[in-house]
C-alpha positions, 0 to 999 in steps of 0.5 A, a space after each residue: 372207619 376201616 372194616 378191619 378189625 385187625 390189629 397191631 399191640 405194643 408198637 416196636 416202629 422204628 422213630 420217624 423223623 423227628 418233624 420241626 421239634 427234633 433238636 428238643 425231642 430227640 433225648 427221647 429217641 432211648 426210649 422209644 420201644 417196649 419196656 417190661 420189669 418188676 416195681 413196688 408202690 406205696 405200701 411196697 406192693 410187688 407189681 409187673 409193669 409194662 411200658 410203650 414208647 410210641 412215637 405218633 402223629 409223623 414223629 410229633 409227638 412220644 405216646 407213653 403207656 404204662 400199665 401195672 398189676 400189683 399184687 394182691 395184698 390183706 388190703 388189698 385181695 384182689 389186688 390192682 390195676 394201674 394205667 395211664 396214657 401220655 403224650 409228650 411234645 416241645 412247647 414252642 412258645 414256652 421252650 420247655 419239654 410237656 408232657 400231658 398224663 392221663 390216668 385211671 383212676 381219674 387226673 389228669 397231670 401236666 408235667 413240665 421236663 426240669 432242664 437243670 436236673 435233668 440231663 443226658 440219660 436222667 430224665 424229671 418232670 415235676 407238675 404243672 398243674 393237676 386236676 382231680 386232684 388233692 389242690 396243692 399237689 403235685 408229682 414228680 415222673 423220673 427215669 432213668 436211664 442206666 443201659 440202652 435195654 435197662 431203665 428205671 422210672 420212679 413217681 412222687 407224689 406230694 400232697 399238700 403241705 407235705 414232702 415227696 413220698 414214693 408211690 412207685 419204682 420199677 425197673 424195667 427191660 426193654 424187649 428185644 428189638 435187635 432184630 428189627 433194626 437193620 431189617 427192611 420193611 416188609 410184609 410180616 402177617 396176615 391181618 386179615 381175609 375180605 371176599 364178597 358173597 350174595 348174603 353176608 348175614 347169613 355167612 357168617 351165621 352159616 360159619 357162626 353153626 358150624 365152624 363155631 365162629 364167634 362173628 360180629 356186624 363185620 366178620 369175625 375176628 382171630 386171636 394169635 400171639 406175636 412169636 417175637 413179643 408173645 405177651 403180646 396181643 395180636 389180629 387178624 380179622 375175617 370179613 364178608 363183603 356184599 357182594 356189589 360192594 366197591 370197596 375192592 375196586 379198582 380190582 375186579 376179583 372176590 377177594 382181598 387179602 391185608 397185611 400186616 407190614 412193620 414200616 408201611 411208609 418205608 415199604 411205600 417208599 419201595 414199591 413205588 420205585 419198583 413201579 408197584 402200583 398204587 391205590 390211594 394213599 396212607 391213611 391213619 388210623 388209631 389202631 395202624 396206617 393202610 394203605 391199599 397196591 394191586 400186585 402183578 394180576 390185578 388183585 387189589 392188596 390191603 398194607 396194615 402196620 397196626 397198633 393192636 395195644 389199641 383193639 386190645 382195649 377197645 374189647 370185644 368178641 375174638 376167636 382163640 
C-alpha cells in the first residue's frame, strides 16, 4: 500500500474508454457521476440519499454506491442508515447485463437487466438469485432517467408468495459537472507533503505536542471540503520519512509533494508529449491512481487521481 493517506470521495471521473463491452454497457454512460436527493422508504420514512456511478478497472465495470439516511420515527427514534455497493458488468456467455449488489443488512442480490422492459432512459433489474434473504424472495431495482440531470430510482421487494411492494422511492439530481466536462487534465490541489527527517517518530511527536496534530503511523491526515462539491470530504497527507528512505528516488531532494489531479491518464499522455520525465507506470488502488514524475529541477512529484469516499469509509484519525 502506498504511503499516502490522501483520498477522494465521490468521484466525478469522466468515463474512460470502455474496453471489450462498450456496445453492451454504453447505455449506462448517462448515469456516470454523483446524484443527491430525497426519498421515502417502506412505511413512508423520509430519507436523504446519495448515489454515485463510477467506471472502474478501465471502464469494464460500473460501480454503484447508494447511501440513505432515514429520519427518526416513533418506531425508529434513532433513524436508520442504509448503504449498498454493487457492480454492473456484461456476461458475454449469456449476453446479459448483470448487477451484483451488496447491502449492509447482509444480503447479496444478483440482478439481471430485463431487456424486454428496459429502454434508453429506463433500466429495470430483477433478482436472479439472492443470498441471506427469505427463500423465494426477490427484488426489483428500477432506474428512470427523467433528464440529463434528474433521475428516479425505485426499489421493490417481493416476499415469498407476495406481490412486489415498494421499499424505496428516490428522486435524485445530478451534481453539477458541467464545468468539468471540457476541463483539460490538470492538477486540482495538493494531496500530500512528504519530507525526510532524522527521526520520524520524534518529528511526529513534536508536531503533536506543539502544534496539536493528530498523528498516525504514517504522519497525519487533514480533512477539507471540495469547493465544487461541498458535501464531499477530501484529504491531504503529511508524512515524515527516514533520511535513508529511497521513496523519493531518483530525486536527491529532501521533500516530495503529492498533487491531486482530475484525469491522470490524460495528464500522463500530455506530459509524455511534452518530454517530461515519467518515473514509473500508473498504479491503481482502491483509493485512487498514482504516477511519479520529475520536474525540471529534478524534484520528484507524486500525482494522484483520488477516490475519497474509500478513505472516508476506511475511517481513522484526521485533523479538521
